[in-house]
C-alpha positions in Angstrom: 11.9 81.5 123.3 15.2 82.7 124.9 17.2 81.7 121.9 14.8 83.6 119.7 15.0 86.8 121.8 18.8 86.5 122.0 19.0 86.1 118.1 16.8 89.1 117.7 19.0 91.2 120.0 22.1 90.2 118.3 20.7 91.0 114.8 19.5 94.3 116.1 23.1 95.0 117.5 24.6 93.9 114.2 22.1 96.2 112.2 23.2 99.2 114.5 26.8 98.3 113.8 26.2 98.3 110.0 24.3 101.5 110.2 27.3 103.1 112.1 29.5 101.9 109.2 27.5 103.5 106.7 28.1 106.9 108.1 31.9 106.2 107.3 31.2 105.5 103.6 29.1 107.0 100.9 29.0 104.6 97.7 29.0 106.5 94.4 28.9 103.4 92.1 28.9 102.2 88.6 27.3 98.9 87.8 29.9 96.6 86.3 29.8 92.7 86.5 33.1 92.1 84.7 33.3 92.6 80.8 30.1 93.4 78.9 27.8 90.9 80.3 24.4 92.4 81.2 22.9 91.9 84.8 22.1 89.3 85.9 24.3 87.5 83.3 28.0 86.8 83.9 31.0 86.2 81.6 32.7 82.9 81.8 36.4 82.3 82.6 36.7 85.5 84.8 40.2 84.6 86.0 41.6 84.6 82.5 40.0 88.1 81.9 41.2 89.7 85.0 43.8 92.0 83.2 41.1 92.9 80.6 38.7 93.8 83.4 41.3 95.8 85.3 41.3 98.5 82.5 37.6 98.9 83.2 38.0 99.1 86.8 40.8 101.6 86.5 38.5 103.8 84.3 35.8 103.7 86.7 38.0 105.0 89.4 39.8 107.6 87.2 36.3 109.0 86.4 35.7 109.5 90.2 33.5 106.7 91.2 34.4 104.9 94.5 32.6 101.8 94.4 31.9 99.0 91.7 28.5 97.5 92.0 28.7 94.1 90.7 26.3 91.1 90.8 25.9 87.4 91.1 23.0 85.1 89.8 22.0 82.0 91.7 22.3 79.8 88.8 25.9 80.6 88.1 26.8 80.9 91.9 25.4 77.5 92.8 25.5 75.1 89.8 25.2 72.0 92.1 23.8 71.9 95.6 26.4 73.4 98.0 29.0 73.6 95.2 29.6 77.4 95.0 31.2 79.3 92.0 32.0 82.7 93.1 34.9 83.2 90.7 33.6 86.3 89.1 33.0 88.0 92.4 36.6 86.8 93.6 38.2 88.5 90.5 36.2 91.8 91.0 36.9 91.8 94.7 40.6 91.4 94.1 40.7 94.1 91.4 38.8 96.5 93.6 41.2 96.0 96.5 44.3 96.3 94.2 42.8 99.4 92.6 41.3 101.1 95.6 37.7 100.8 95.2 34.9 99.4 97.2 32.5 96.7 96.1 28.7 96.4 96.5 27.0 93.1 95.4 23.6 92.7 93.9 22.1 89.2 94.3 19.7 87.9 91.7 17.7 84.8 92.9 15.2 84.9 90.1 17.9 83.3 87.8 17.7 80.1 89.7 19.7 76.7 89.0 17.7 74.0 87.2 18.7 71.4 89.6 16.2 73.0 92.2 13.3 72.2 90.0 14.4 68.7 89.6 14.8 68.3 93.3 11.7 69.9 94.2 9.2 69.4 91.3 6.4 71.1 93.4 8.3 74.3 93.8 7.1 76.0 90.5 5.2 79.2 90.6 1.5 78.5 90.0 -0.8 81.1 88.6 -4.4 82.0 89.7 -5.8 79.7 87.1 -3.6 76.8 88.1 -1.0 77.3 85.3 2.5 76.0 86.5 5.3 78.3 85.4 8.3 76.3 84.1 11.3 78.7 84.6 13.3 79.9 81.6 16.2 81.7 83.5 13.5 83.5 85.3 11.4 83.7 87.5 12.9 80.9 89.5 11.1 78.8 92.1 8.7 79.7 94.9 10.3 80.6 98.1 7.4 79.5 100.1 8.6 75.8 99.5 10.5 75.1 102.7 13.2 73.3 100.8 13.7 76.2 98.2 13.8 78.7 101.2 16.4 76.8 103.1 18.7 76.5 100.0 18.1 80.0 99.3 19.1 81.2 102.7 22.1 78.9 102.6 23.3 80.5 99.2 23.1 84.0 100.8 25.0 83.0 103.9 27.7 81.1 101.9 28.1 84.2 99.5 28.3 86.6 102.6 31.1 84.5 104.2 33.1 84.5 100.9 32.7 88.2 100.1 33.4 89.4 103.7 37.0 88.0 103.5 37.7 91.0 101.2 38.8 94.4 102.5 37.0 95.9 99.4 33.6 94.5 100.2 31.2 97.0 101.7 27.6 95.9 101.2 24.7 94.2 99.6 21.6 94.7 97.6 19.6 91.6 98.5 16.8 91.9 96.2 16.4 94.1 93.1 12.8 95.3 92.5 11.1 92.9 94.8 8.0 91.1 93.5 6.7 87.6 93.9 7.9 86.9 90.4 10.4 88.9 88.4 11.4 89.6 84.8 9.2 86.8 83.3 6.0 87.6 81.6 4.0 84.4 80.9 2.4 85.7 77.8 0.5 82.5 77.4 -1.6 83.3 80.5 -4.5 85.8 79.8 -4.4 87.3 83.2 -1.6 85.9 85.5 -1.3 86.5 89.2 1.0 84.8 91.7 1.5 82.7 93.6 -1.3 80.1 94.2 1.1 77.0 94.7 0.0 74.7 97.7 3.1 76.1 99.7 2.0 79.8 99.4 -1.6 78.7 100.2 -0.3 77.0 103.3 1.7 80.1 104.2 -1.4 82.3 103.6 -3.6 80.0 105.9 -0.9 80.4 108.6 -1.0 84.3 108.1 -4.8 84.2 108.4 -4.6 82.1 111.6 -2.5 84.6 113.2 -4.8 87.4 112.0 -8.3 85.9 112.9 -7.4 83.3 115.5 -10.3 81.0 114.7 -11.9 79.8 111.5 -15.3 81.3 112.9 -13.8 84.7 112.9 -12.5 84.2 109.5 -15.9 83.0 108.3 -17.6 86.1 109.8 -15.1 88.4 108.0 -15.3 86.7 104.7 -18.8 85.4 104.7 -17.9 81.8 104.4 -18.8 78.4 106.0 -15.5 76.8 106.2 -15.2 74.0 108.8 -11.3 73.6 108.6 -8.4 75.7 107.6 -7.5 73.3 104.8 -10.6 74.5 102.9 -9.4 78.1 102.8 -8.3 79.4 99.5 -7.0 82.7 98.1 -9.4 85.0 96.5 -9.7 84.7 92.7 -13.1 86.1 92.0 -14.9 89.7 92.0 -18.3 89.1 93.6 -21.2 91.3 94.6 -20.8 90.3 98.2 -17.8 90.9 100.5 -14.2 91.4 99.2 -12.4 91.3 102.5 -10.9 88.0 101.2 -9.3 90.0 98.4 -7.9 92.7 100.7 -6.5 89.9 103.0 -4.8 88.2 100.0 -3.0 91.3 98.8 -2.1 92.4 102.4 -0.6 89.0 102.9 1.4 89.2 99.7 3.0 92.5 100.9 3.7 91.0 104.3 5.2 87.9 102.6 7.6 90.0 100.6 8.7 91.9 103.7 9.2 88.6 105.6 11.3 87.1 102.7 13.5 90.1 102.6 14.1 90.1 106.2 14.9 86.4 106.0 17.6 87.1 103.5 18.9 89.9 105.5 19.4 87.7 108.6 21.1 85.1 106.3 23.7 87.5 105.2 24.1 89.0 108.7 25.2 85.6 109.8 27.8 85.4 107.1 29.0 89.1 107.0 27.5 91.0 110.1 29.2 94.4 109.6 28.1 95.1 106.0 25.5 97.4 104.7 22.3 95.6 103.6 19.9 97.3 101.2 17.1 96.5 98.6 15.2 98.7 96.1 11.9 99.0 94.5 11.2 99.1 90.7 8.2 101.4 90.8 7.5 102.7 94.3 4.1 102.7 95.8 3.1 106.3 94.6 3.1 104.9 91.0 2.3 101.2 91.5 -0.8 99.3 92.6 -1.3 96.4 95.0 -3.4 94.8 92.3 -0.2 94.2 90.2 -0.1 90.7 88.9 3.6 90.1 89.7 2.9 90.7 93.5 3.5 94.2 94.7 5.6 95.0 97.9 4.9 97.9 100.3 7.7 100.4 100.6 7.4 101.1 104.3 7.2 97.4 105.0 10.4 96.6 103.1 12.4 99.6 104.6 11.8 98.2 108.1 13.6 95.0 107.0 17.0 96.4 105.7 19.5 99.0 106.7 18.5 101.1 103.6 15.7 100.6 101.1 15.4 102.8 98.0 14.3 102.7 94.4 15.4 102.5 90.9 15.2 105.8 89.0 14.6 105.8 85.2 13.4 109.2 84.1 13.8 108.4 80.6 12.7 104.7 80.5 11.5 103.5 77.2 8.0 104.4 78.0 6.9 107.5 79.7 4.7 108.0 82.8 4.9 111.8 82.9 8.5 111.8 84.1 9.0 115.5 84.0 10.6 117.6 86.7 7.8 117.4 89.2 7.4 113.7 88.4 11.1 113.1 89.5 10.7 115.4 92.6 7.6 113.4 93.7 9.4 110.1 93.3 12.4 111.2 95.5 10.3 112.9 98.0 8.1 109.7 98.4 11.4 107.7 98.6 12.8 110.1 101.1 9.6 109.6 103.1 9.9 105.9 103.4 13.6 106.1 103.8 13.8 108.5 106.7 10.3 107.2 108.1 10.1 106.1 111.7 13.6 107.2 112.5 15.4 105.5 109.7 18.6 106.7 108.2 17.9 107.4 104.4 17.6 105.6 101.3 19.7 104.4 98.3 19.1 104.8 94.6 19.8 101.3 93.6 19.7 102.0 89.8 20.1 105.6 88.3 19.7 105.4 84.6 23.0 106.0 82.7 21.9 106.1 79.2 18.9 106.0 76.8 16.3 103.5 77.6 14.8 100.8 75.3 12.4 97.9 75.3 12.5 96.2 71.8 11.7 99.0 69.3 10.6 101.5 72.0 13.7 103.8 72.5 13.7 106.7 74.8 15.1 110.3 74.1 18.8 110.8 74.5 20.2 110.8 78.0 22.4 113.9 78.2 25.2 114.9 80.7 22.9 117.7 82.0 20.2 114.9 82.7 22.6 112.9 84.9 23.4 116.2 86.6 20.0 117.1 87.4 18.8 113.6 88.3 21.8 112.8 90.5 21.7 116.0 92.6 17.9 115.7 92.7 18.4 112.4 94.7 21.3 113.8 96.7 19.1 116.8 97.7 16.6 114.4 99.3 19.2 112.8 101.4 20.3 109.7 99.4 23.0 107.8 101.0 24.2 105.8 97.9 24.0 106.3 94.0 24.4 103.5 91.7 24.5 104.3 88.0 23.0 101.7 85.7 25.2 100.7 84.1 28.9 101.0 83.1 28.1 99.4 79.6 24.8 99.3 77.8 22.8 95.9 78.0 24.5 93.6 75.7 21.5 91.2 75.1 17.9 91.0 75.6 15.0 93.4 74.8 16.9 96.2 76.4 19.8 95.5 74.2 21.9 98.7 73.6 20.2 100.7 76.3 20.8 102.2 79.7 24.7 102.5 79.6 26.9 105.1 80.8 29.2 104.5 77.9 29.4 102.7 74.5 29.6 99.0 74.1 32.9 99.4 72.1 34.4 101.1 75.3 34.1 104.7 74.3 33.8 106.9 77.4 30.9 109.4 77.1 30.5 113.0 78.3 27.6 111.8 80.5 29.8 109.2 82.4 32.4 112.1 82.9 29.6 114.3 84.3 28.5 111.3 86.7 32.0 110.8 87.7 32.6 114.4 88.5 29.6 114.4 90.8 31.0 111.3 92.4 34.2 113.1 93.1 32.5 116.0 94.9 30.5 113.5 97.1 33.5 111.5 97.8 35.7 114.4 99.1 32.7 115.4 101.3 31.8 111.9 102.5 31.2 113.0 106.1 29.1 115.8 105.0 26.8 113.9 102.9 26.5 111.0 105.3 25.5 113.3 108.1 23.0 115.3 106.2 19.3 114.9 107.0 16.3 116.4 105.5 14.7 119.2 107.5 11.3 118.5 109.4 8.5 119.1 107.0 5.4 120.9 108.0 3.2 119.4 105.2 2.1 115.8 104.9 0.3 114.0 102.3 -1.5 110.7 103.4 -0.4 107.8 101.4 -3.2 105.1 101.5 -2.6 101.9 99.7 -6.3 101.0 100.6 -7.4 103.5 98.0 -6.8 101.0 95.3 -9.1 98.5 96.9 -12.4 100.4 96.7 -14.6 97.8 94.8 -12.1 95.0 95.4 -11.1 93.3 92.1 -13.7 95.1 90.2 -11.4 98.3 90.4 -9.1 97.4 87.7 -5.7 99.1 87.7 -4.7 101.0 84.3 -1.2 100.4 83.8 0.9 103.2 82.3 4.6 101.9 82.2 7.1 99.1 82.1 7.9 99.0 85.9 4.4 98.3 87.0 3.3 102.0 87.1 -0.4 102.8 87.0 -2.3 105.7 85.6 -5.3 106.1 87.9 -7.1 108.6 90.0 -5.2 107.2 93.0 -1.8 108.1 91.6 -3.0 111.4 90.3 -4.5 112.4 93.7 -1.4 111.7 95.7 0.9 113.6 93.1 -1.6 116.5 92.3 -1.0 118.5 95.5 2.9 117.8 95.4 2.9 119.0 91.8 0.9 122.2 92.8 3.2 123.1 95.7 6.5 122.0 94.1 7.2 125.7 93.1 6.8 127.0 96.6 10.0 124.8 97.6 8.1 123.6 100.7 9.3 120.3 102.1 6.5 117.8 102.0 6.2 114.3 103.5 4.1 111.2 102.4 2.8 109.5 105.5 1.7 105.9 105.3 -1.8 105.7 106.7 -0.9 102.4 108.5 2.1 104.0 110.3 0.5 107.3 111.4 0.3 108.0 115.1 -0.8 111.2 116.8 2.7 111.7 117.8 4.2 111.3 114.2 1.6 113.7 112.9 2.4 116.3 115.6 5.2 117.9 113.4 2.8 118.7 110.6 0.8 122.1 110.3 -1.1 120.8 107.4 -2.2 117.3 106.6 -3.9 116.7 103.2 -6.0 113.4 102.7 -6.5 113.0 99.0 -8.9 110.4 97.7 -9.9 109.0 101.2 -12.6 106.7 100.3 -11.3 103.7 102.1 -9.2 103.8 105.1 -8.3 101.6 108.4 -10.7 102.5 111.4 -7.5 103.0 113.5 -6.4 105.9 111.2 -9.6 107.7 111.9 -8.8 108.0 115.7 -5.3 109.3 114.8 -6.7 112.1 112.5 -9.2 112.8 115.2 -6.4 113.4 117.7 -4.2 115.4 115.3 -7.2 118.0 114.6 -8.2 118.0 118.4 -4.6 119.0 119.2 -4.5 121.8 116.8 -3.7 120.4 113.4 -5.2 121.5 110.0 -6.7 118.8 108.1 -8.0 118.9 104.4 -9.9 115.8 103.2 -11.5 115.2 99.7 -14.7 113.5 98.9 -16.4 110.4 100.6 -13.9 110.3 103.4 -14.0 107.0 105.2 -16.6 105.5 102.9 -15.4 102.0 103.5 -13.2 100.6 106.3 -10.3 98.2 105.8 -12.6 95.2 105.3 -14.6 97.0 102.6 -17.6 97.6 104.9 -19.6 100.9 104.3 -19.9 103.5 106.8 -23.4 104.4 108.1 -22.6 108.1 107.4 -19.9 109.9 105.5 -17.4 111.0 106.6 -17.3 107.5 108.2 -15.8 106.3 111.5 -16.8 109.2 113.4 -15.0 111.7 111.2 -18.3 113.5 110.4 -17.8 115.2 113.8 -14.3 116.1 113.2 -15.1 117.5 109.7 -18.2 119.3 110.9 -20.2 118.1 108.0 -21.9 114.9 106.4 -22.6 113.7 102.9 -26.2 114.5 102.1 -26.1 113.6 98.2 -23.5 111.9 95.8 -23.4 111.7 92.2 -20.7 111.4 89.4 -19.9 114.6 87.6 -20.6 114.9 83.8 -17.9 112.9 82.0 -16.1 112.6 85.4 -15.6 116.3 85.6 -16.9 119.0 87.9 -16.0 122.3 89.4 -16.3 124.0 93.0 -17.2 127.6 92.7 -15.8 129.5 95.8 -18.2 131.6 97.8 -16.2 132.4 101.0 -14.5 135.7 101.6 -11.2 135.8 103.3 -9.9 132.4 102.5 -6.1 132.6 101.7 -5.5 132.5 97.9 -9.2 132.5 97.0 -11.9 135.0 96.3 -15.6 134.6 95.9 -16.5 133.4 92.3 -13.2 131.6 91.7 -13.7 128.1 89.9 -11.7 125.1 91.3 -11.7 122.2 88.8 -12.3 118.9 90.3 -12.8 115.1 89.2 -15.2 112.4 89.5 -17.8 112.9 92.3 -20.1 115.7 93.3 -20.5 115.2 97.0 -23.0 117.5 98.5 -22.2 118.5 102.1 -24.4 119.4 105.0 -22.9 121.3 107.8 -23.4 120.0 111.3 -22.5 122.5 113.8 -22.2 126.3 114.3 -18.4 126.3 113.6 -19.1 124.7 110.1 -19.5 127.1 107.2 -20.0 126.4 103.4 -17.1 127.8 101.5 -17.8 126.7 97.9 -20.8 125.3 95.9 -21.4 123.0 92.9 -23.8 124.3 90.2 -27.3 125.1 91.5 -25.9 126.2 94.9 -25.3 122.9 96.4 -22.7 122.9 99.1 -19.4 121.6 97.8 -16.8 122.4 100.5 -17.2 123.1 104.3 -14.7 124.7 106.7 -14.9 123.8 110.3 -13.2 123.6 113.7 -12.7 120.8 116.1 -10.9 121.1 119.3 -7.9 123.1 119.0 -7.7 122.5 115.1 -9.5 123.1 111.9 -10.7 121.1 108.9 -11.7 121.6 105.3 -13.8 119.0 103.5 -13.9 119.1 99.7 -16.7 117.4 98.0 -14.7 116.2 95.0 -11.2 115.3 94.0 -9.2 118.6 93.5 -5.7 117.3 93.7 -6.3 114.7 90.9 -7.8 117.4 88.8 -4.6 119.6 89.2 -2.5 116.6 88.0 -4.5 116.0 84.9 -5.4 119.8 84.1 -3.6 122.0 86.2 -5.1 125.6 86.6 -3.9 129.0 88.0 -6.8 129.0 90.4 -6.1 125.5 91.7 -2.3 126.6 92.3 -3.5 129.6 94.2 -5.8 127.4 96.2 -3.1 124.9 97.3 -0.6 127.8 97.9 -3.4 129.4 100.1 -3.7 126.0 102.2 -0.1 126.8 103.4 -1.1 130.2 104.7 -4.4 128.9 106.0 -2.4 126.3 108.0 0.3 128.8 108.9 3.1 126.8 107.2 6.5 128.4 107.2 7.9 129.1 103.8 11.6 128.2 103.8 12.6 129.7 100.4 12.1 133.0 98.6 13.1 133.4 95.0 11.3 135.3 92.3 12.6 133.3 89.4 10.5 130.7 87.6 11.9 127.2 87.2 14.2 127.6 90.2 14.0 124.7 92.7 15.8 125.0 96.1 16.2 122.2 98.6 18.2 121.9 101.7 19.6 119.3 104.1 20.9 119.6 107.7 24.2 118.2 108.8 24.6 119.4 112.4 25.3 123.1 112.5 25.9 123.1 108.7 23.4 123.3 106.0 23.6 121.8 102.4 21.7 123.9 99.9 20.8 122.9 96.4 19.6 125.2 93.6 18.4 123.8 90.4 17.8 125.6 87.2 15.2 123.6 85.3 15.0 125.9 82.3 16.9 125.7 79.0 18.1 129.4 79.5 20.7 130.9 81.9 19.3 132.4 85.0 20.8 135.1 87.3 18.7 135.5 90.5 18.9 136.0 94.2 17.8 133.2 96.4 16.9 133.7 100.0 16.7 130.7 102.4 15.6 130.6 106.0 18.6 130.1 108.3 19.1 130.2 112.0 20.4 133.5 113.5 24.1 134.8 113.2 26.4 135.3 110.3 27.2 132.3 108.0 29.7 131.6 105.3 29.3 129.4 102.2 31.3 127.2 99.8 30.2 126.0 96.3 31.1 122.5 96.7 31.3 121.9 92.9 33.5 124.7 92.1 35.1 124.8 95.4 34.7 128.6 95.6 33.3 130.8 98.5 29.9 132.2 98.0 28.8 135.5 99.7 25.9 135.3 102.0 23.9 138.4 103.3 21.6 138.3 106.3 18.2 139.5 105.7 16.1 139.0 108.8 15.5 135.3 109.3 16.7 134.6 105.8 20.3 134.6 104.2 20.6 135.7 100.7 22.9 134.7 97.9 23.1 135.5 94.1 22.9 132.7 91.7 24.2 132.6 88.1 23.2 129.2 86.6 23.4 127.9 83.1 20.7 125.7 81.5 20.0 122.6 83.7 22.6 124.1 86.1 22.9 123.1 89.8 24.4 125.0 92.6 25.4 123.0 95.8 26.5 125.2 98.8 27.8 124.2 102.2 26.6 127.0 104.6 28.3 127.1 108.0 27.9 129.4 110.9 30.9 131.7 111.6 
């Protein structure tokens, strides 16, 4: 136990050391593996091609990038057990050191050496139906096999020792877009799901033992009659009885992925203790579902395991999932939320799309220099601590052939590459400023609750809407709807993970919005109760706390005692005609609303009954049935909506709903940080000690001249346009400072404001 404790203390110290180092370097990188091979593939005979590659490396630097993000796949790196081949990495490290660049290394373990399967034939991935997956370059072998795990960790440690010998080496991405299986779709299996091999099942049983303690406790939770742990199997069926077993299985998958990432983290820390360690998601939880067949990770769990966790960012991927301006903003705000949550230091954009996307014949619209300008500054305005453009060259093979490149395969340098490089130069010459910058404290929070996907267990199928595991369902629509409605108000908004909420962590928020709250952990109910009791303003939609984390129904709704907090209870429930309904506002004096206003909503009509003198009906369904109740509890106040208003705004936005959501800010006394009358102008800011970074976006296709006012501390301030390197005049106007903007189409202004 002492050895374990000392190891933990050492690793924590190493993590703090790495975090300190990250404040000294901000990578603005182009993905480049040497030559024109696409990740995770590598060209052969790297040493003989060094001078050819030097031309690319010099061009990368000349455009303004300070880092090369290269990669290595396990199959190439360990062609025989403990016989390592790091020639490609060696050559690129030498070139980077000689040409004055840093190197980030992406590790691909999904492309695993064939000899592992021969040594451990029982290490194959197994689907729910018992089908064994024989790898074809991907997805590799199951890490739950003890032998595979040991070799996996050994490869990471050996690679770290080799890379750390170079002064150019700065850090890692240990796992690109983590799932149980990656980049291999077994089309011969009707409904695949992973992994059901004997090793994963053994690990699941160990996880269950830790959670339940005894087989009797497990039997009580799952409604089973097991007599020994060896009988326990992961859930495969949808039944009319309990689905606690399914929730446990999917929760285990998320926990397992986090543990595997941390395992790899510790391996590279042993080999290279002072380097930055990152990983990044494909589709963050805002757009993904725990039901996903590949095995979905949880972003907050993963962020706890590395120095920086982040995301891929493909606004023009080959298939669209509403990737307009608000979609991109929601993605970055969600990523910012887990990147900075619980005192963490930020996030990385592991992959930022460099060129048009393609999957086979499905080709996206053109990616323009203006796109890269808007996308990059959007990520930076949320406090990203690393940007990695994917990729220097387009994909040279596979079903993405010809797509995603900053440049052309023949070596032609494009205008979009020059635009990305020019932004990299701005960040590079202001390294300390961007590294120190932090998002301001938000006063608005949206509860992110992965359990929302589990209502009904396996019976609640996820509707997939994109190539990165995105879903198109009411859960996603609910979490994004309010963000989309408030986006024009330029109000910072956090997503708070329901499993990580505490009374203390919610204290900073004046408004908490709980969209689609049907299923929730019982512990969260106590947190929300304390939040309102201490003065918070809580808005919750229909059927709050209907089910707990085991899928057990509440005896009254809102459940788990929240009926008392919300001042009402459900008296009747039905589904609206064709899944649509509307709330007719009846209250006078509610901010943004007037009697007779119609608020569109989706799915349920939950009729509410007020329960105390402080509770009053503020809206009705057809026939005069109570549809919304405002109440008070302790020092705070609540609003219960008997349907799903946020989801309705996402699918069918209305002016009335926009006024309603804006009115909630006034209702909760939220401070508005920005004033601007121009449409399509977005304003965001970061704090860097006494300085402020201010980002102004023109999202229209016309030039815009408009004053912008931003709330800033007392006293006089001066400002500099970081892109043009010109001074900008600021005028004090009460608690705001005002400046004039003159932005072309898709223009961005980046200011550094400093107190005089």
